[in-house]
C-alpha positions as CSV (number, residue, x, y, z in Angstrom):
1,M,-1.2,-19.2,45.7
2,N,-2.7,-16.4,43.5
3,Q,0.8,-14.9,42.9
4,V,1.9,-18.3,41.5
5,T,-0.8,-18.1,38.7
6,I,0.0,-14.6,38.0
7,H,3.5,-15.5,37.2
8,W,2.5,-18.5,35.6
9,D,0.5,-16.3,33.2
10,V,3.2,-14.4,32.5
11,V,5.6,-17.3,32.0
12,I,2.3,-18.8,29.4
13,A,2.3,-15.4,27.6
14,L,6.3,-15.5,27.4
15,Y,6.1,-18.6,25.6
16,I,3.7,-17.9,23.3
17,F,5.0,-14.9,22.4
18,F,8.8,-16.1,21.4
19,S,6.6,-19.3,19.5
20,W,5.0,-16.7,17.5
21,C,7.8,-14.6,16.6
22,H,9.9,-17.4,15.7
23,G,7.2,-19.3,13.2
24,G,3.7,-19.0,14.2
25,I,1.9,-20.0,17.0
26,T,1.0,-22.9,15.2
27,N,4.6,-24.3,16.0
28,I,3.8,-24.8,19.4
29,N,3.5,-27.8,21.3
30,C,0.0,-29.2,21.9
31,S,-1.8,-30.9,24.4
32,G,-5.2,-30.4,22.8
33,H,-6.6,-28.6,20.1
34,I,-8.1,-25.2,19.3
35,W,-10.4,-24.3,16.4
36,V,-12.0,-21.1,15.1
37,E,-15.6,-20.5,13.8
38,P,-16.3,-20.2,10.6
39,A,-12.5,-19.7,10.0
40,T,-9.0,-18.2,11.2
41,I,-9.3,-15.9,8.6
42,F,-12.8,-14.1,8.2
43,K,-14.4,-10.9,7.1
44,M,-13.9,-8.2,9.6
45,G,-17.2,-7.5,12.1
46,M,-18.4,-11.1,12.0
47,N,-18.8,-12.9,15.4
48,I,-16.6,-15.5,15.8
49,S,-16.3,-18.7,18.3
50,I,-13.3,-20.0,19.5
51,Y,-13.2,-23.5,20.8
52,C,-10.5,-25.3,22.6
53,Q,-10.5,-28.9,23.6
54,A,-8.1,-30.4,26.1
55,A,-6.3,-33.4,25.9
56,I,-3.7,-33.6,28.6
57,R,-2.4,-37.0,30.1
58,N,-3.9,-37.7,33.9
59,C,-5.4,-34.8,33.8
60,Q,-10.0,-34.0,34.0
61,P,-9.4,-29.9,33.7
62,R,-11.5,-28.0,36.6
63,K,-11.4,-24.7,34.3
64,L,-10.3,-23.9,31.2
65,Y,-8.7,-20.4,29.8
66,F,-8.5,-18.3,27.4
67,Y,-5.8,-15.8,26.5
68,K,-5.8,-13.3,23.5
69,N,-2.5,-11.2,22.7
70,G,-1.4,-12.5,26.0
71,I,-4.6,-11.2,28.7
72,K,-6.5,-13.7,29.8
73,E,-10.5,-13.7,28.9
74,R,-13.1,-12.8,31.7
75,F,-16.3,-12.9,29.7
76,H,-18.0,-15.4,27.3
77,I,-16.8,-18.1,28.1
78,T,-19.2,-21.3,28.2
79,R,-17.7,-24.7,29.1
80,I,-19.6,-27.2,26.8
81,N,-18.6,-30.5,28.3
82,K,-15.3,-31.9,30.8
83,T,-12.9,-31.0,27.8
84,T,-14.4,-28.4,25.8
85,A,-14.9,-24.9,26.1
86,R,-16.4,-22.0,24.2
87,L,-15.1,-18.7,23.9
88,W,-17.7,-15.9,21.8
89,Y,-16.7,-12.6,20.0
90,N,-18.8,-10.0,18.6
91,N,-18.2,-8.0,15.8
92,F,-14.5,-8.8,16.2
93,V,-12.6,-5.9,14.1
94,E,-8.7,-6.2,15.3
95,P,-6.5,-7.2,12.0
96,Q,-4.8,-10.0,13.7
97,A,-4.1,-11.7,16.8
98,F,-2.6,-14.7,18.9
99,V,-5.5,-16.6,20.7
100,Y,-4.0,-19.6,22.9
101,C,-5.8,-21.8,26.0
102,T,-5.0,-23.3,29.3
103,A,-6.0,-25.8,31.7
104,E,-6.4,-26.0,35.2
105,C,-5.8,-29.4,36.2
106,S,-5.9,-29.1,39.9
107,R,-5.9,-25.4,42.0
108,Y,-2.5,-26.7,43.4
109,F,-0.8,-27.0,40.0
110,P,-0.1,-24.1,37.6
111,E,-2.5,-24.4,34.3
112,T,-1.4,-26.2,31.3
113,L,-1.2,-25.0,28.0
114,I,-3.4,-26.5,25.5
115,C,-3.0,-24.9,21.9
116,G,-2.6,-21.8,20.2
117,K,-4.3,-20.4,16.6
118,D,-3.1,-17.2,15.0
119,I,-6.2,-15.4,13.3
120,S,-7.1,-12.4,11.3
121,S,-9.8,-10.4,10.3
122,G,-9.7,-8.2,6.5
123,Y,-12.1,-7.6,3.6
124,P,-12.2,-9.0,0.5
125,P,-11.1,-6.9,-2.2
126,D,-12.2,-4.4,-4.1
127,V,-12.4,-4.1,-7.6
128,P,-9.0,-2.5,-9.1
129,D,-9.7,0.8,-10.2
130,K,-8.2,3.6,-12.4
131,V,-5.6,1.2,-14.3
132,T,-3.3,3.2,-15.8
133,C,0.5,1.8,-17.5
134,V,2.8,4.6,-18.7
135,I,6.7,4.3,-19.9
136,Y,8.6,6.8,-18.4
137,E,11.5,7.4,-21.1
138,Y,14.8,5.9,-21.0
139,S,13.3,3.3,-17.6
140,G,13.1,0.3,-20.2
141,N,9.9,-0.5,-18.3
142,M,6.1,0.1,-18.7
143,T,4.9,0.8,-15.0
144,C,1.1,0.2,-14.1
145,T,-0.3,1.3,-11.2
146,W,-4.1,1.1,-9.8
147,N,-5.9,2.4,-7.3
148,P,-6.9,-0.7,-5.1
149,G,-9.9,0.4,-2.7
150,R,-9.9,0.2,1.1
151,P,-7.2,-1.5,2.9
152,T,-8.1,-5.2,3.2
153,Y,-5.8,-6.5,6.4
154,I,-4.9,-9.6,5.1
155,D,-2.7,-10.8,2.2
156,T,-3.4,-9.9,-0.8
157,K,-2.3,-10.6,-4.4
158,Y,-2.6,-8.5,-7.7
159,V,-2.3,-10.4,-11.2
160,V,-1.3,-8.3,-13.8
161,Y,-2.8,-9.3,-17.0
162,V,-0.9,-8.1,-20.6
163,K,-2.6,-9.6,-23.8
164,S,-1.2,-8.4,-27.1
165,L,-4.0,-7.2,-29.4
166,E,-1.9,-8.3,-32.5
167,T,-0.8,-12.1,-31.5
168,E,-3.7,-12.4,-28.8
169,E,-0.4,-13.8,-26.8
170,E,-0.9,-13.3,-23.0
171,Q,1.4,-12.9,-20.2
172,E,0.7,-13.1,-15.8
173,Y,2.7,-10.9,-13.3
174,L,2.1,-11.7,-9.8
175,T,2.8,-8.7,-7.3
176,S,1.7,-6.7,-3.8
177,S,1.4,-3.2,-5.5
178,Y,2.2,-1.7,-8.8
179,I,5.0,-3.5,-11.4
180,N,7.7,-2.8,-13.3
181,I,7.5,-4.8,-16.7
182,S,10.3,-4.8,-19.0
183,T,9.8,-3.1,-22.4
184,D,11.8,-5.8,-23.8
185,S,9.0,-8.5,-22.9
186,L,6.5,-6.4,-25.3
187,Q,8.2,-7.5,-28.0
188,K,4.2,-9.0,-29.8
189,G,3.1,-5.4,-31.4
190,K,2.4,-1.7,-30.0
191,K,-1.2,-2.6,-28.8
192,Y,-2.4,-4.2,-25.9
193,L,-5.4,-4.7,-23.1
194,V,-3.5,-4.5,-19.6
195,W,-6.4,-5.2,-16.4
196,V,-5.8,-6.5,-13.1
197,Q,-7.0,-9.5,-10.5
198,A,-7.3,-9.0,-6.5
199,S,-7.8,-11.7,-4.7
200,N,-7.3,-13.2,-0.8
201,V,-8.9,-15.8,1.0
202,L,-12.0,-13.9,0.8
203,G,-12.8,-12.9,-2.5
204,T,-11.7,-12.1,-6.1
205,E,-12.1,-9.0,-7.7
206,K,-11.2,-7.9,-11.8
207,S,-10.9,-4.5,-13.2
208,K,-12.1,-3.1,-16.2
209,Q,-9.4,-3.5,-19.3
210,L,-7.3,-1.0,-20.5
211,Q,-6.3,-0.7,-24.3
212,I,-3.1,0.8,-24.6
213,H,-0.9,1.5,-27.5
214,L,3.0,1.5,-26.4
215,D,3.7,5.2,-28.4
216,D,0.9,6.7,-26.7
217,I,2.1,6.3,-23.0
218,V,5.6,7.4,-23.3
219,I,5.9,10.0,-20.4
220,P,9.2,12.6,-21.0
221,S,12.5,12.9,-19.2
222,A,12.0,14.8,-15.9
223,S,12.0,18.6,-16.2
224,I,14.4,20.6,-13.9
225,I,14.6,24.2,-13.0
226,S,18.3,25.3,-12.6
227,R,18.1,28.9,-11.7
228,A,16.4,32.1,-11.6
229,E,17.8,35.6,-13.2
230,D,16.4,38.8,-12.6
231,I,16.6,41.8,-15.0
232,N,15.9,45.0,-13.9
233,T,15.0,46.9,-17.3
234,T,11.9,49.4,-17.8
235,V,9.9,46.9,-16.3
236,S,11.4,44.4,-14.0
237,K,11.1,40.7,-15.4
238,T,12.3,37.5,-14.0
239,V,13.7,34.5,-16.3
240,I,13.0,30.8,-15.5
241,H,15.7,28.6,-16.9
242,W,14.9,24.9,-16.9
243,N,15.4,21.9,-19.4
244,S,15.1,18.1,-19.7
245,Q,17.0,15.7,-21.4
246,T,14.1,14.3,-23.4
247,S,15.0,13.0,-26.9
248,I,10.8,13.2,-27.9
249,E,10.8,16.2,-30.8
250,K,7.2,17.7,-29.9
251,V,6.6,18.4,-26.5
252,S,3.8,20.5,-24.8
253,C,4.4,22.2,-21.1
254,E,3.1,23.9,-18.4
255,M,5.1,25.9,-15.7
256,R,3.0,26.8,-12.4
257,Y,3.8,29.8,-10.4
258,K,2.6,31.5,-7.1
259,A,3.6,34.0,-4.5
260,T,4.2,31.8,-1.1
261,T,1.8,33.6,0.6
262,N,-1.0,33.3,-2.0
263,Q,-2.9,29.9,-2.2
264,T,-3.8,29.7,-6.0
265,W,-1.6,29.0,-9.0
266,N,-0.9,30.6,-11.8
267,V,-0.3,28.4,-15.2
268,K,1.5,29.3,-18.0
269,E,1.4,26.8,-21.5
270,F,3.8,26.7,-24.0
271,D,5.0,24.3,-27.2
272,T,8.7,23.8,-26.9
273,N,11.7,21.5,-28.2
274,F,14.4,20.5,-26.0
275,T,17.6,21.6,-28.0
276,Y,18.5,24.4,-26.0
277,E,18.1,25.6,-22.7
278,Q,14.5,26.7,-22.1
279,Q,14.0,30.5,-20.8
280,S,10.7,31.5,-19.3
281,E,10.1,35.3,-18.7
282,F,7.8,36.4,-15.7
283,Y,6.7,39.8,-14.5
284,L,6.4,39.5,-10.5
285,Q,5.9,41.3,-7.6
286,P,8.8,43.0,-5.9
287,N,10.3,41.8,-2.7
288,A,8.4,38.5,-2.7
289,T,9.5,34.9,-2.7
290,Y,7.8,32.6,-5.2
291,V,7.3,28.9,-6.0
292,F,7.7,27.3,-9.3
293,Q,7.1,24.0,-10.7
294,V,7.2,22.6,-14.5
295,R,6.1,19.4,-16.4
296,C,5.5,18.4,-19.7
297,Q,3.7,15.7,-21.9
298,E,4.4,14.5,-25.3
299,T,2.3,17.1,-27.6
300,G,-0.9,15.5,-28.1
301,K,-0.9,12.5,-25.8
302,R,-2.7,11.8,-22.5
303,Y,0.0,11.3,-19.6
304,W,1.9,14.0,-17.9
305,Q,5.6,14.2,-16.1
306,P,4.8,14.9,-12.0
307,W,5.4,18.4,-11.2
308,S,9.2,18.9,-10.8
309,S,10.4,19.7,-7.6
310,P,9.6,23.3,-6.0
311,F,12.2,26.1,-7.3
312,F,11.6,29.1,-5.1
313,H,12.8,32.6,-5.4
314,K,12.7,35.7,-3.5
315,T,12.0,38.8,-6.2
316,P,14.7,42.1,-5.6
317,E,13.2,45.2,-4.1
318,I,12.5,47.9,-6.7
319,G,15.2,49.7,-7.9
320,K,17.5,46.4,-6.9
321,K,19.1,44.2,-8.9
């Protein structure tokens, strides 16, 4: 009989698993009721109680069993009355689980499935922090990002609010992370307030408002290092050739470089325009491998390009070209 019971446990677990994969455990045919207190979605670390009530025709349950993720629970089960039992968890910290309960109607028959339920634990959202909006040149979009804080582990939605300071018109954009907003939809002037609201079933939080001017948040088109040239004159030097397709006239740039054996970057700053290919000169140690990266911003503005892809170059030995 023990072998039969063990095999029936496997059958029930497989049935629950496939029901859960194809639409959720709540789609199974129940012979009773299962519920969770305080709720099926709750704050991680809470104590919870799961109740199971059998309503099986021609069955007076001898025993009621609980399973979590297909594994039979052995402890913290209390029989409340002839048809109802309670399973208690202290400090529940699993983000997701599926639980179900069964009844043993007779010692000569296998367990009968009563019902099952998906449960989730997580956190209310933190206040969205470090809201940033930029326009990458030629992208046609304003990209807004923020720091969401710690993971919530449950479904959390974000609404980005964009309000024109010139017309007072307000637009909302629903997303689950960052948002790209077409600049064609930002025709209500140049000045806007932007803020982000995060919400899930456990709470709602709103960021501080960010004031922007569309002309101040443009990031120039990406800069690319194309090649390096070693010139062996009286003092050997390396020329780095690089460029950008930006149409912005006044641009400030930084190029950082270091030997691959070093941890500290050296940074060279300069103002430029991109009507011609850029050439930057460096006096480097011979027979050493260096890495270079460049980034630019519109002069006097706040936001920089990301650093360009690393460009590696090995300088020649002394006396070699």
